[in-house]
N, C-alpha and C positions, 0 to 999 in steps of 0.2 A: 603565564602559567604553562607548564610542560604538557604535551599530549601524552596520556598514559594509556587511553582505551582505544581499541580497534574494533570494527564490526565486520564479521562476527568475531567474538573475543578468542574463539578456538583457533584461529589462523595463527601459524607460527611465521612472523613476517620476516624473520632474519634472512632467509634465502630469497626472498621476493621483492623487499623494498631496499633499493640500492642507496648507497651514500655516493654522491657525485663530487668530483673535484673541478673547480672552475678552470677555464682556460685563462683567466686573469688572475693577476698576482697582486697582493696588498704589499706595494713596495715600501722600503725604508724611507722615512722622511730625511730630506736633505736640507742642509743649510743653503740660504741664498747667498750666492757668491758674486760679489759686485766690484772688488778692489782691481783686479787686472785691467778690466776695460777702462778705467778711470785713470790710467797712468799714462805716460808719454811713450808711443811706440814708433816715433819717427826714425830711431836709428835701426830698427828691425830689418828693413829691406837690404841695408847696406852690408850686414854681416852675413854673406853667404858662405865664407869659409873662415876658419880661425875661432879663436875663443875670447877675444877681447876687442871691444869697440873703444878706441880713445876719442875722447870729444875735447876739442881745443876751446880755451876760454879767452874771451875778449876783455880788454881793459876799457875802463871809463876815460874818454877824451875829455880833457877840460879846456874850455876856451879862456884865452887871456887877453887883456887889454893890449892894443897896438902901441908900441913905442917906436916913434920915427927914428930911423937910423940904426935900429936894433933888429937883428934876425929873430924871429920868433923861435920858442923852444919846440923842437919837433917832439910830437906825441906818438907813443907806441900803441897801436890798437890791439895788438896781440899780447897776452900776459906771459905766454911761454908755459904756463901750466895747463893740466888737462885733467878731465874726469875719465876714468877707466871702468867700463861696464864689462864685467867678466862673466861669461856664461859658464857657470860652474855648478848648476843644480839639475840633477838628472834623476828622475823618478819614474818607476813603472808600477803597474798593478796587473799582473798576470792572473788569469782565471782559467781553471781546467774543467771541461765537461767531458764525461765518458760517453762513449758512442751509445750505449744502451739507454742511458737517461736521455740523450739527445734525440733518439729514435722515439722513445716511449712516452716522453713527457708531453702533456696536453699544452703546456705554456712553452713560450719560445725562449728557452734558456740562454741561447747565444745573445739574443737581443737584451735580455736583462743582464747578463754578464758584461756586455759592452758598455752599457749606460752606468752600471755600478762602477766598472774599472776607471771609466772616463771622470767620473765624479771624484773618485778617490784621489786622483792625480791633480785635477783641477782645484780641489781643496787645498792641496799643498802649495800650489801656485799662488793662489789667493792669499794664503797665510804668510808667504814669503813677502808679500807687499804689505799687508797691515803690520807686520813685525817691525816695519820701519817707522810707523807712526809716531812712536814715543820719542824718537831722536830728532824729529823736525823742531825747528826754531830752537836749536840748542838745547833740546829736552826741556824747554820751559813749557809744561803742561797746565791747561787751564782747568778750572773747576776743582772739585773736591772728590776724591775717590770714595765711592759709596753713597754720594749725595746726588739729588735730583739736579739736572741741568736747568740753569735759570736763563732767562733772556738776556741777563747782564753778560753771561758767559759768552753767549753767541755774538753779541755786539762787540765784545772785547776781541774775539777772534777775527772779526770782520776788520776792525780797526788795525789789528796787527798786520794783517796782509795789505790793507791799504797804505799803511805807512812804509811798507817795504816795496811799494810801487808794483805790486802783483796785479797783472791784468784782471779786470773784472770778469771777462767771460773765461769759461771752462774752469769755474771754481766748483767744488762739491762738498757737501756734508755727508759724512759716513758714520752712522750710528748704529747701536743694538736696540732690540725690543724695549729694553727699560727706558731708554731715551725717547723712544716714540711715545711710551706712556706718559713721560714727563711732558712732552710737547702737547699731548691732548688735553693737559690741564691748563695751558696757556690760551688766553683769549686770542692772541695774535695767530694762532693756528687753526682756530675753529670759528671765529666770529667774522662775519662779513663786513663788519664795521672797519676791520683792519686791512682786508684783502678783497680782491676782486671775488665775485660770487662764485665763479667757476673753480676757484681755487680753495674754497673752504673745505676742510676735511669733513667728509661725510661717511666714508666707508673705512677709514683707516689708511687709505692710500695717501702718501704725501707728494706734494708738488714742489715747491721750492720756498726758501726763506732767505731774504736779503740777496736775491739774485742768483742763488745757487741751488741745485736740485739736492733733495734728501734721499740717500739711500740707506735701507735698513738691512742688516745681516746679523746672523747669530755667529758668524765666524771672524770675530775680533780677537786680537791678543788680549788675554786677561792680565790685569795688574795684581790687585789684591782682592778687594770686594767687587770692583767693577772692571771695565775693560778700557782700552785705549780707542776712543772714537777720533775723528779728524775733520778738520776743515782745511782743504787744501785745493791748490791749483794742480791741473794735470801735469805740468811740467816739474812739480817737485820730485816725482820718482819716475825713473826711466825703467822700462821693461823691454827686454829682447827675447823673444820666443823663437829659438833656432829650429826647434822641433816642437809642434804644438799638438798635443793629443794625437799622436800617430797610432793608429790601430793596426795591429798585426794578427792574422788569424793563421795558425799553423795546424794543419792536419797531421796526426801522428798515427796512421792506421796499425803500426806494429804495437803501439802502446794502447790502442783502442781508445783514443781521446782526441780532443781538439783544444788547443790552447788559444785563448783570445787575450792578448796583451795590449795595453795602452801605455804610452811613454811620452814623456816631454823632457825637452832639454832647454833650459832658459837661464837668464841672468836678470838681476834686478839691483838698482842702486839709487840712493838718495842723490839728486842732482842739484836742487836749490833748496838749501836749508830754510831760508826765510819764506818759501812758497807754501808753507803748510804749517799747522799747529795742531798738537794732539789735545784731546779734551777728555777728561775722566768721565766715565759713565757711571750710573748708579749701581748697577748690577752685571755681572759677567754672564 
């Protein structure tokens, strides 16, 4: 109930009771961005100059039975083909703050501007990775768009990577909140009969399933009703950040303002098609 009476009632409070502005700000909610760190960055240190990193591909060498008196057929370990990671994505998010607001604001506008600009660019970087999920495994997507993810779908995803000889380490699940809700209805995620007690879901935080950690994000590429989740090995997608979230602060006294700009320059490429599989989620 609102306060309507003051004592004594005759006091005109308008000139005496101030309204205050907090030095803290209720910041806008951000998506959790998880995709970029889960990709293969091993080529990143090599691309100090240039815009393309060419990665050679090896051949499978096949052993053959020895035939006495016959020279064995020489195998070529190099295929002559290559994958080219092109650094061609360049984004920025400039924010301008006038000198009067900078001086008079009770909140740190420059700090807020830098955080928001960095997030804006990081979100585009994250999206450039998860936009590739749908093409993994020859665009053979598991599950049904708009339907709950089942344990059978998860097991099929594991089977696909196992059959492709994908290493068990460095595998990840990437899903959205609707998938998390689906998992919370599965006994295998919440019952200690199936998993070690310390990994039972108690607070909504996920550990791992079938040897791979689960990451939840709201920033997945939408399909129709749902989005493209993914089960993948780190080496499925390569990422080269040639300029990672560079912050530039330019004082412009003649314009009475400061410009804070965040920019990134990067490239991303699907490297191993069989090292990942997309999975439809229930809701975008």
